[in-house]
C-alpha positions as a LaTeX table, in Angstrom:
\begin{tabular}{lrrr}
\hline
Residue & $x$ (\AA) & $y$ (\AA) & $z$ (\AA) \\
\hline
Met1 & 14.13 & $-43.86$ & $-0.38$ \\
Lys2 & 14.34 & $-47.08$ & $-2.36$ \\
Ile3 & 13.29 & $-49.94$ & $-0.12$ \\
Val4 & 13.03 & $-53.69$ & $-0.57$ \\
Gly5 & 11.58 & $-55.99$ & 2.06 \\
Val6 & 12.60 & $-59.63$ & 1.93 \\
Ala7 & 10.50 & $-62.45$ & 3.32 \\
Gly8 & 10.48 & $-66.18$ & 2.93 \\
Thr9 & 10.78 & $-69.52$ & 4.56 \\
Asn10 & 13.58 & $-70.35$ & 6.99 \\
Gly11 & 16.83 & $-71.22$ & 5.23 \\
Ser12 & 15.58 & $-70.00$ & 1.84 \\
Gly13 & 18.20 & $-67.27$ & 1.34 \\
Lys14 & 16.69 & $-64.07$ & 2.76 \\
Asp15 & 19.96 & $-62.86$ & 4.29 \\
Thr16 & 21.83 & $-63.80$ & 1.13 \\
Ile17 & 19.58 & $-61.44$ & $-0.84$ \\
Gly18 & 20.34 & $-58.71$ & 1.71 \\
Glu19 & 24.08 & $-59.40$ & 1.51 \\
Tyr20 & 23.94 & $-59.34$ & $-2.30$ \\
Leu21 & 22.24 & $-55.94$ & $-2.31$ \\
Ala22 & 24.74 & $-54.68$ & 0.31 \\
Lys23 & 27.58 & $-55.58$ & $-2.11$ \\
His24 & 25.82 & $-53.31$ & $-4.61$ \\
Gly25 & 25.57 & $-50.26$ & $-2.38$ \\
Trp26 & 22.40 & $-50.92$ & $-0.38$ \\
Leu27 & 22.06 & $-50.81$ & 3.40 \\
Phe28 & 21.19 & $-54.31$ & 4.59 \\
Val29 & 19.32 & $-54.35$ & 7.90 \\
Ser30 & 18.36 & $-57.59$ & 9.60 \\
Val31 & 15.34 & $-56.49$ & 11.62 \\
Ser32 & 15.77 & $-59.64$ & 13.71 \\
Asp33 & 18.93 & $-58.00$ & 15.10 \\
Phe34 & 16.74 & $-55.37$ & 16.77 \\
Leu35 & 14.85 & $-58.18$ & 18.48 \\
Arg36 & 18.03 & $-60.02$ & 19.47 \\
Gln37 & 19.42 & $-56.82$ & 20.99 \\
Glu38 & 16.23 & $-56.33$ & 22.98 \\
Ala39 & 16.29 & $-59.95$ & 24.22 \\
Lys40 & 19.90 & $-59.47$ & 25.37 \\
Lys41 & 18.96 & $-56.20$ & 27.07 \\
Arg42 & 16.21 & $-58.06$ & 28.95 \\
Asp43 & 18.59 & $-60.92$ & 29.73 \\
Leu44 & 16.39 & $-63.37$ & 27.82 \\
Pro45 & 17.59 & $-66.29$ & 25.69 \\
Ile46 & 17.94 & $-65.66$ & 21.96 \\
Glu47 & 15.24 & $-68.11$ & 20.90 \\
Arg48 & 12.57 & $-67.89$ & 18.21 \\
Glu49 & 9.72 & $-67.81$ & 20.71 \\
Val50 & 11.33 & $-64.95$ & 22.65 \\
Leu51 & 11.91 & $-62.96$ & 19.45 \\
Arg52 & 8.32 & $-63.60$ & 18.30 \\
Thr53 & 7.01 & $-62.38$ & 21.66 \\
Ile54 & 9.09 & $-59.19$ & 21.57 \\
Ser55 & 8.10 & $-58.44$ & 17.98 \\
Ala56 & 4.38 & $-58.83$ & 18.78 \\
Glu57 & 4.80 & $-56.66$ & 21.87 \\
Trp58 & 6.50 & $-53.92$ & 19.83 \\
Arg59 & 3.85 & $-54.07$ & 17.10 \\
Arg60 & 1.14 & $-53.61$ & 19.72 \\
Lys61 & 2.98 & $-50.70$ & 21.34 \\
Tyr62 & 4.49 & $-48.89$ & 18.33 \\
Gly63 & 2.50 & $-50.10$ & 15.31 \\
Val64 & 2.81 & $-53.01$ & 12.90 \\
Gly65 & 5.51 & $-51.26$ & 10.85 \\
Val66 & 7.85 & $-50.70$ & 13.81 \\
Leu67 & 10.69 & $-52.93$ & 12.56 \\
Val68 & 10.58 & $-51.34$ & 9.11 \\
Asp69 & 10.61 & $-47.89$ & 10.75 \\
Lys70 & 13.68 & $-48.82$ & 12.81 \\
Ala71 & 15.47 & $-49.95$ & 9.64 \\
Ala72 & 14.43 & $-46.76$ & 7.83 \\
Glu73 & 15.85 & $-44.67$ & 10.69 \\
Leu74 & 19.25 & $-46.32$ & 10.17 \\
Phe75 & 19.05 & $-45.57$ & 6.45 \\
Glu76 & 18.02 & $-41.96$ & 7.01 \\
Ala77 & 20.87 & $-41.47$ & 9.50 \\
Ser78 & 23.33 & $-41.81$ & 6.58 \\
Pro79 & 21.93 & $-39.58$ & 3.81 \\
Gly80 & 23.43 & $-40.23$ & 0.40 \\
Lys81 & 25.55 & $-43.14$ & 1.58 \\
Tyr82 & 23.40 & $-45.98$ & 0.21 \\
Lys83 & 21.45 & $-46.67$ & $-3.00$ \\
Gly84 & 18.56 & $-48.04$ & $-0.98$ \\
Leu85 & 17.45 & $-50.06$ & 2.02 \\
Val86 & 16.89 & $-53.80$ & 2.16 \\
Ala87 & 15.06 & $-54.97$ & 5.31 \\
Val88 & 15.08 & $-58.67$ & 6.17 \\
Pro89 & 12.96 & $-60.61$ & 7.23 \\
Met90 & 9.39 & $-59.43$ & 6.92 \\
Arg91 & 7.26 & $-61.80$ & 9.01 \\
Asn92 & 4.05 & $-59.86$ & 9.57 \\
Pro93 & 1.57 & $-58.68$ & 6.90 \\
Gly94 & 1.57 & $-55.19$ & 8.46 \\
Glu95 & 5.35 & $-54.98$ & 7.94 \\
Ala96 & 4.92 & $-56.10$ & 4.36 \\
Gln97 & 2.24 & $-53.49$ & 3.76 \\
His98 & 4.42 & $-50.82$ & 5.39 \\
Ile99 & 7.19 & $-51.60$ & 2.86 \\
Lys100 & 4.64 & $-51.06$ & 0.07 \\
Asp101 & 3.27 & $-47.90$ & 1.69 \\
Leu102 & 6.82 & $-46.51$ & 1.61 \\
Gly103 & 6.92 & $-47.19$ & $-2.14$ \\
Gly104 & 8.96 & $-50.36$ & $-1.81$ \\
Arg105 & 8.79 & $-53.86$ & $-3.19$ \\
Leu106 & 8.44 & $-57.12$ & $-1.32$ \\
Val107 & 10.44 & $-60.20$ & $-2.30$ \\
Trp108 & 9.39 & $-63.71$ & $-1.28$ \\
Val109 & 12.10 & $-66.38$ & $-1.44$ \\
Asp110 & 11.54 & $-70.10$ & $-0.98$ \\
Ala111 & 13.27 & $-73.42$ & $-1.60$ \\
Asp112 & 12.66 & $-77.11$ & $-1.16$ \\
Pro113 & 12.13 & $-77.82$ & 2.57 \\
Lys114 & 14.79 & $-80.58$ & 2.74 \\
Leu115 & 17.37 & $-78.29$ & 1.16 \\
Arg116 & 16.45 & $-75.45$ & 3.55 \\
Tyr117 & 16.74 & $-77.81$ & 6.52 \\
Lys118 & 20.23 & $-78.88$ & 5.39 \\
Arg119 & 21.27 & $-75.23$ & 5.11 \\
Ile120 & 20.04 & $-74.41$ & 8.60 \\
Ile121 & 21.67 & $-77.44$ & 10.20 \\
Ser122 & 24.97 & $-76.75$ & 8.41 \\
Arg123 & 25.18 & $-73.12$ & 9.54 \\
Leu124 & 24.30 & $-73.75$ & 13.21 \\
Arg125 & 24.10 & $-70.06$ & 14.08 \\
Ser126 & 22.60 & $-70.89$ & 17.47 \\
Ser127 & 21.25 & $-73.73$ & 19.56 \\
Glu128 & 17.90 & $-72.87$ & 17.93 \\
Asp129 & 19.24 & $-74.37$ & 14.69 \\
Gln130 & 19.68 & $-77.77$ & 16.37 \\
Lys131 & 16.35 & $-79.41$ & 15.68 \\
Ser132 & 14.89 & $-82.40$ & 13.92 \\
Tyr133 & 13.40 & $-82.11$ & 10.45 \\
Glu134 & 9.95 & $-82.66$ & 11.98 \\
Gln135 & 10.53 & $-79.79$ & 14.46 \\
Phe136 & 11.72 & $-77.60$ & 11.60 \\
Leu137 & 8.53 & $-78.30$ & 9.61 \\
Gln138 & 6.27 & $-77.74$ & 12.64 \\
Glu139 & 7.97 & $-74.45$ & 13.47 \\
Glu140 & 7.45 & $-73.29$ & 9.89 \\
Lys141 & 3.80 & $-74.34$ & 9.97 \\
Asp142 & 3.30 & $-72.38$ & 13.21 \\
Glu143 & 4.85 & $-69.26$ & 11.66 \\
Met144 & 2.93 & $-69.55$ & 8.38 \\
Glu145 & $-0.50$ & $-69.68$ & 10.00 \\
His146 & $-2.05$ & $-66.57$ & 11.48 \\
Ser147 & $-3.12$ & $-66.72$ & 15.12 \\
Gly148 & $-5.91$ & $-64.20$ & 14.61 \\
Asp149 & $-3.85$ & $-61.48$ & 16.35 \\
His150 & $-2.62$ & $-59.10$ & 13.63 \\
His151 & 0.46 & $-58.26$ & 15.73 \\
Thr152 & 1.89 & $-61.79$ & 15.51 \\
Leu153 & 3.64 & $-63.66$ & 12.71 \\
Ser154 & 1.79 & $-64.69$ & 9.59 \\
Met155 & 4.16 & $-65.74$ & 6.88 \\
Ser156 & 1.31 & $-66.75$ & 4.58 \\
Gly157 & $-0.10$ & $-63.22$ & 4.93 \\
Val158 & 3.28 & $-61.76$ & 4.01 \\
Lys159 & 3.64 & $-64.10$ & 1.02 \\
Ala160 & 0.24 & $-62.95$ & $-0.25$ \\
Lys161 & 1.60 & $-59.38$ & $-0.44$ \\
Ala162 & 4.82 & $-60.25$ & $-2.30$ \\
Asp163 & 5.63 & $-58.55$ & $-5.61$ \\
Ile164 & 8.59 & $-60.73$ & $-6.57$ \\
Phe165 & 9.07 & $-64.47$ & $-6.08$ \\
Ile166 & 12.43 & $-66.25$ & $-6.17$ \\
Glu167 & 12.88 & $-70.01$ & $-5.92$ \\
Asn168 & 16.31 & $-70.77$ & $-4.42$ \\
Asn169 & 17.04 & $-74.42$ & $-5.05$ \\
Tyr170 & 20.54 & $-73.50$ & $-6.22$ \\
Asn171 & 23.59 & $-75.36$ & $-5.02$ \\
Asn172 & 25.95 & $-72.45$ & $-5.48$ \\
Leu173 & 25.93 & $-68.78$ & $-4.63$ \\
Ser174 & 26.69 & $-67.44$ & $-8.11$ \\
Asp175 & 23.57 & $-69.05$ & $-9.63$ \\
Phe176 & 21.43 & $-67.65$ & $-6.82$ \\
Glu177 & 22.96 & $-64.20$ & $-7.26$ \\
Lys178 & 22.10 & $-64.32$ & $-10.98$ \\
Ala179 & 18.50 & $-65.16$ & $-10.05$ \\
Ile180 & 18.42 & $-62.25$ & $-7.57$ \\
Gln181 & 19.81 & $-59.86$ & $-10.18$ \\
Lys182 & 17.25 & $-60.99$ & $-12.76$ \\
Ala183 & 14.29 & $-60.92$ & $-10.36$ \\
Leu184 & 15.14 & $-57.46$ & $-9.01$ \\
Lys185 & 16.12 & $-56.17$ & $-12.47$ \\
Leu186 & 19.49 & $-54.92$ & $-11.31$ \\
Lys187 & 22.16 & $-53.81$ & $-13.81$ \\
\hline
\end{tabular}
């Protein structure tokens, strides 16, 4: 199984990388969707803190690679249908290491914070996206730093494991797609 894990800061283009690979025959799995489904099942609000809590709970119960394993199960349920699996986002160093243990590569994508904030505010996927720039920066800081519990988020720990780095300060999709293609050595 070819597998790519994608990590990065909020609004940097993680899902766009997944969507790009999906257009080229890969299965794109947003592992956050597993957490959203679980929150709905528990009748909890779809908020970052709720998703973080569920993910830490699952890592404690099933192992740090649980979200990667769930994505791999979807891939394996369709043998021969896809060129590979792209799992987005990786937010825990154990997930990142699990990608590598499966023979995969880890991509870290980033962009200027003001540009990322504009992207998030413009998409307004949920009420969670309605926040001040200061709240946005604080939330990112909280997710970058490790709490000491290896089951929780540690974006800096994930970044340290990355094989490929992409800076997405592009103003248009085609330029970003060219950068993705070059970084991942596709075609």
